[in-house]
NUSE-850087 format. One line per 8 residues: number of its first residue (from 1); for each residue x, y, z of N, C-alpha, C, O. Coordinates in nm, 3 decimals. Example, Ala and Ser with C-alpha at 12.3 -4.5 7.8 and 13.67 -1.06 7.14 Angstrom:
// residues 2
1> 1.319 -0.569 0.780 1.230 -0.450 0.780 1.320 -0.330 0.780 1.424 -0.332 0.846 | 1.285 -0.225 0.708 1.367 -0.106 0.714 1.290 0.003 0.787 1.341 0.114 0.804 .
//
This chain:
// residues 105
1> 7.076 1.333 -0.631 6.942 1.186 -0.676 6.821 1.205 -0.697 6.742 1.291 -0.659 | 6.815 1.119 -0.761 6.641 1.113 -0.823 6.541 1.052 -0.725 6.547 0.948 -0.659 | 6.386 1.204 -0.739 6.329 1.138 -0.617 6.275 1.013 -0.725 6.310 0.994 -0.841 | 6.153 0.916 -0.622 6.088 0.745 -0.671 5.956 0.840 -0.754 5.895 0.937 -0.708 | 5.944 0.795 -0.846 5.826 0.806 -0.953 5.770 0.756 -0.911 5.812 0.657 -0.852 | 5.567 0.804 -0.911 5.516 0.752 -0.845 5.400 0.825 -0.921 5.360 0.941 -0.919 | 5.352 0.678 -1.010 5.208 0.663 -1.106 5.052 0.651 -1.018 5.053 0.558 -0.936 | 4.965 0.706 -1.022 4.814 0.679 -0.977 4.723 0.669 -1.092 4.718 0.772 -1.160 .
9> 4.655 0.576 -1.129 4.571 0.489 -1.238 4.455 0.536 -1.074 4.440 0.521 -0.952 | 4.374 0.630 -1.260 4.223 0.633 -1.172 4.116 0.575 -1.286 4.082 0.646 -1.380 | 4.070 0.448 -1.269 3.940 0.445 -1.303 3.825 0.469 -1.323 3.742 0.402 -1.262 | 3.780 0.573 -1.417 3.691 0.646 -1.500 3.548 0.574 -1.461 3.443 0.638 -1.450 | 3.558 0.441 -1.441 3.437 0.396 -1.451 3.443 0.369 -1.251 3.342 0.342 -1.185 | 3.510 0.376 -1.222 3.442 0.358 -1.038 3.493 0.523 -1.003 3.514 0.542 -0.883 | 3.512 0.630 -1.084 3.477 0.703 -1.014 3.314 0.807 -1.063 3.261 0.911 -1.022 | 3.280 0.689 -1.182 3.150 0.770 -1.238 3.039 0.663 -1.168 2.918 0.665 -1.194 .
17> 3.116 0.550 -1.053 3.001 0.544 -0.988 2.939 0.595 -0.865 2.828 0.627 -0.824 | 3.097 0.586 -0.813 3.113 0.715 -0.638 3.068 0.784 -0.740 3.057 0.716 -0.842 | 3.040 0.885 -0.750 2.977 1.044 -0.840 2.814 1.000 -0.810 2.732 1.070 -0.750 | 2.786 0.852 -0.873 2.654 0.818 -0.950 2.620 0.820 -0.753 2.577 0.912 -0.683 | 2.653 0.710 -0.725 2.614 0.702 -0.559 2.589 0.822 -0.458 2.514 0.860 -0.369 | 2.699 0.854 -0.528 2.680 1.028 -0.392 2.595 1.156 -0.455 2.598 1.271 -0.412 | 2.543 1.121 -0.531 2.417 1.279 -0.635 2.250 1.141 -0.574 2.155 1.167 -0.501 | 2.288 0.993 -0.654 2.209 0.942 -0.616 2.140 0.985 -0.393 2.039 1.036 -0.345 .
25> 2.248 0.933 -0.344 2.201 0.973 -0.191 2.192 1.190 -0.134 2.126 1.234 -0.040 | 2.276 1.268 -0.225 2.180 1.368 -0.174 2.062 1.436 -0.238 2.028 1.551 -0.212 | 2.004 1.358 -0.322 1.893 1.378 -0.337 1.758 1.307 -0.259 1.646 1.357 -0.250 | 1.804 1.179 -0.208 1.724 1.129 -0.118 1.731 1.208 -0.003 1.614 1.246 0.007 | 1.789 1.255 0.083 1.846 1.332 0.152 1.804 1.449 0.163 1.819 1.514 0.267 | 1.735 1.504 0.036 1.758 1.689 0.068 1.596 1.677 0.009 1.551 1.567 -0.024 | 1.528 1.783 0.000 1.386 1.858 -0.049 1.330 1.712 -0.112 1.380 1.618 -0.174 | 1.164 1.759 -0.049 1.119 1.587 -0.139 1.119 1.619 -0.260 1.121 1.531 -0.346 .
33> 1.117 1.769 -0.294 1.000 1.787 -0.490 0.872 1.807 -0.487 0.802 1.813 -0.386 | 0.843 1.817 -0.582 0.726 1.886 -0.606 0.627 1.745 -0.635 0.518 1.746 -0.578 | 0.642 1.692 -0.673 0.616 1.534 -0.762 0.752 1.459 -0.759 0.861 1.507 -0.789 | 0.715 1.291 -0.702 0.749 1.219 -0.693 0.712 1.126 -0.824 0.594 1.091 -0.826 | 0.803 1.075 -0.945 0.726 0.901 -1.015 0.771 0.727 -0.940 0.844 0.730 -0.840 | 0.741 0.640 -0.972 0.720 0.527 -0.927 0.810 0.481 -0.909 0.807 0.374 -0.848 | 1.002 0.565 -0.973 1.154 0.465 -0.926 1.180 0.600 -0.780 1.284 0.593 -0.715 | 1.092 0.692 -0.754 1.166 0.760 -0.639 1.001 0.711 -0.553 0.933 0.617 -0.592 .
41> 0.989 0.740 -0.513 0.852 0.618 -0.398 0.853 0.523 -0.406 0.823 0.475 -0.297 | 0.881 0.411 -0.518 0.999 0.275 -0.489 1.101 0.312 -0.351 1.090 0.252 -0.244 | 1.193 0.415 -0.373 1.248 0.448 -0.296 1.244 0.543 -0.179 1.354 0.560 -0.127 | 1.135 0.614 -0.120 1.103 0.648 -0.013 1.010 0.554 0.056 0.982 0.560 0.176 | 0.966 0.467 -0.028 0.901 0.362 0.056 1.073 0.223 0.026 1.091 0.163 0.133 | 1.122 0.201 -0.026 1.215 0.092 -0.035 1.087 -0.051 -0.087 1.120 -0.168 -0.069 | 1.026 -0.035 -0.114 0.906 -0.113 -0.196 0.927 -0.127 -0.321 0.965 -0.038 -0.397 | 0.902 -0.249 -0.352 0.902 -0.259 -0.552 0.766 -0.227 -0.576 0.669 -0.257 -0.506 .
49> 0.771 -0.139 -0.722 0.626 -0.153 -0.804 0.529 -0.246 -0.741 0.430 -0.206 -0.679 | 0.559 -0.364 -0.756 0.482 -0.436 -0.727 0.330 -0.474 -0.628 0.213 -0.506 -0.653 | 0.408 -0.451 -0.516 0.393 -0.419 -0.387 0.308 -0.301 -0.374 0.190 -0.311 -0.341 | 0.378 -0.164 -0.405 0.301 -0.031 -0.423 0.196 -0.035 -0.475 0.085 -0.001 -0.433 | 0.228 -0.077 -0.571 0.066 -0.085 -0.632 -0.095 -0.208 -0.584 -0.214 -0.178 -0.581 | -0.035 -0.326 -0.557 -0.043 -0.384 -0.461 -0.112 -0.346 -0.309 -0.219 -0.396 -0.274 | -0.072 -0.296 -0.264 -0.076 -0.222 -0.090 -0.114 -0.076 -0.090 -0.204 -0.038 -0.015 | -0.078 -0.026 -0.137 -0.150 0.128 -0.187 -0.189 0.177 -0.288 -0.265 0.273 -0.270 .
57> -0.164 0.142 -0.423 -0.224 0.209 -0.577 -0.346 0.197 -0.559 -0.440 0.272 -0.532 | -0.319 0.030 -0.590 -0.480 -0.014 -0.637 -0.593 -0.068 -0.524 -0.699 -0.116 -0.565 | -0.568 -0.059 -0.396 -0.571 -0.079 -0.224 -0.709 0.000 -0.237 -0.724 0.116 -0.197 | -0.837 -0.101 -0.318 -0.976 -0.006 -0.202 -0.967 0.101 -0.096 -1.004 0.218 -0.097 | -0.903 0.024 0.000 -0.929 0.149 0.182 -0.822 0.229 0.122 -0.775 0.276 0.226 | -0.765 0.269 0.045 -0.768 0.373 0.030 -0.736 0.463 -0.146 -0.649 0.535 -0.196 | -0.856 0.408 -0.184 -0.821 0.446 -0.332 -0.938 0.642 -0.317 -1.035 0.643 -0.392 | -0.923 0.730 -0.258 -0.970 0.781 -0.188 -0.884 0.883 -0.138 -0.935 0.991 -0.107 .
65> -0.788 0.868 -0.129 -0.661 0.917 -0.010 -0.548 0.933 -0.184 -0.478 1.028 -0.219 | -0.566 0.840 -0.234 -0.488 0.773 -0.370 -0.511 0.906 -0.472 -0.425 0.984 -0.513 | -0.627 0.907 -0.492 -0.720 1.019 -0.547 -0.657 1.148 -0.507 -0.698 1.248 -0.566 | -0.560 1.165 -0.413 -0.544 1.290 -0.412 -0.403 1.372 -0.395 -0.362 1.487 -0.413 | -0.355 1.252 -0.351 -0.242 1.247 -0.371 -0.169 1.179 -0.478 -0.051 1.149 -0.460 | -0.240 1.145 -0.607 -0.148 1.049 -0.685 -0.306 1.176 -0.897 -0.405 1.239 -0.933 | -0.175 1.104 -0.931 -0.282 1.070 -1.066 -0.391 1.009 -1.130 -0.490 1.048 -1.192 | -0.333 0.885 -1.090 -0.436 0.742 -1.077 -0.343 0.662 -1.173 -0.383 0.546 -1.185 .
73> -0.250 0.685 -1.231 -0.113 0.618 -1.357 -0.227 0.664 -1.436 -0.301 0.567 -1.449 | -0.268 0.746 -1.484 -0.303 0.768 -1.605 -0.182 0.777 -1.713 -0.060 0.772 -1.696 | -0.253 0.790 -1.821 -0.137 0.810 -1.944 -0.055 0.683 -1.931 0.020 0.664 -2.026 | -0.054 0.565 -1.805 0.028 0.459 -1.824 0.169 0.511 -1.718 0.271 0.443 -1.704 | 0.144 0.665 -1.641 0.236 0.635 -1.560 0.211 0.734 -1.497 0.150 0.839 -1.519 | 0.289 0.671 -1.377 0.165 0.709 -1.176 0.286 0.865 -1.165 0.401 0.885 -1.204 | 0.229 0.912 -1.123 0.252 1.054 -1.072 0.211 1.101 -0.928 0.112 1.064 -0.865 | 0.302 1.185 -0.890 0.298 1.214 -0.662 0.302 1.361 -0.663 0.375 1.444 -0.718 .
81> 0.194 1.366 -0.579 0.214 1.523 -0.491 0.289 1.518 -0.375 0.242 1.537 -0.262 | 0.424 1.488 -0.404 0.526 1.468 -0.256 0.484 1.508 -0.160 0.527 1.458 -0.056 | 0.427 1.570 -0.157 0.426 1.677 0.038 0.325 1.556 0.090 0.322 1.503 0.201 | 0.211 1.521 -0.072 0.003 1.432 0.049 0.092 1.313 0.015 -0.007 1.258 0.064 | 0.186 1.208 -0.022 0.234 1.077 -0.055 0.343 1.085 0.084 0.325 0.999 0.171 | 0.412 1.148 0.097 0.422 1.229 0.190 0.342 1.206 0.365 0.367 1.101 0.425 | 0.290 1.268 0.401 0.177 1.247 0.489 0.136 1.105 0.509 0.131 1.035 0.611 | 0.096 1.071 0.324 0.009 0.934 0.358 0.073 0.844 0.367 0.004 0.746 0.394 .
89> 0.238 0.810 0.355 0.285 0.702 0.401 0.362 0.687 0.506 0.445 0.597 0.517 | 0.323 0.834 0.651 0.369 0.894 0.758 0.255 0.828 0.789 0.262 0.717 0.841 | 0.152 0.879 0.766 0.022 0.815 0.872 -0.042 0.670 0.813 -0.144 0.621 0.862 | -0.007 0.640 0.759 -0.059 0.484 0.728 0.110 0.337 0.804 0.089 0.232 0.863 | 0.228 0.386 0.773 0.382 0.334 0.780 0.322 0.233 0.890 0.354 0.118 0.862 | 0.251 0.241 0.999 0.236 0.094 1.080 0.177 0.021 1.007 0.225 -0.092 0.998 | 0.055 0.050 0.930 -0.049 -0.067 0.874 0.051 -0.112 0.712 0.075 -0.228 0.679 | 0.074 -0.045 0.670 0.174 -0.089 0.597 0.318 -0.079 0.574 0.374 -0.032 0.474 .
97> 0.379 -0.138 0.696 0.474 -0.274 0.695 0.384 -0.435 0.831 0.431 -0.508 0.918 | 0.258 -0.417 0.776 0.227 -0.556 0.908 0.242 -0.631 0.778 0.286 -0.585 0.673 | 0.199 -0.755 0.802 0.282 -0.900 0.718 0.128 -0.868 0.578 0.015 -0.819 0.578 | 0.215 -0.927 0.488 0.100 -0.889 0.357 -0.060 -0.930 0.391 -0.152 -0.854 0.362 | -0.079 -1.048 0.449 -0.191 -1.064 0.462 -0.257 -0.992 0.501 -0.337 -0.962 0.412 | -0.276 -0.933 0.597 -0.345 -0.839 0.679 -0.340 -0.683 0.565 -0.431 -0.703 0.485 | -0.306 -0.614 0.548 -0.228 -0.527 0.449 -0.364 -0.530 0.389 -0.459 -0.460 0.422 | -0.359 -0.659 0.256 -0.478 -0.592 0.149 -0.627 -0.628 0.170 -0.670 -0.744 0.166 .
105> -0.696 -0.524 0.191 -0.807 -0.526 0.208 -0.904 -0.512 0.160 -1.008 -0.526 0.225 .
//
């Protein structure tokens, strides 16, 4: 008596999506890195570029601190010292998560 044949079909697009999601999760859970770019800052804060620019990066209240932890968007690309920006975000968590009208100074 012959055994039944089982055929397994694997969708390569689905496998790629799973792999990409796992890589992204692993990157976010592990070491913060030395530098972040804007995409990483967006991921770390769960905020979009426009919000980050208006409420943090170009906010006069944070001008001095941004000089210490970013390149100021020089050359059209924002770069951040991960450890300093992480400390800034932790220190200002409550203020940054209040309503928008109260935040922009």
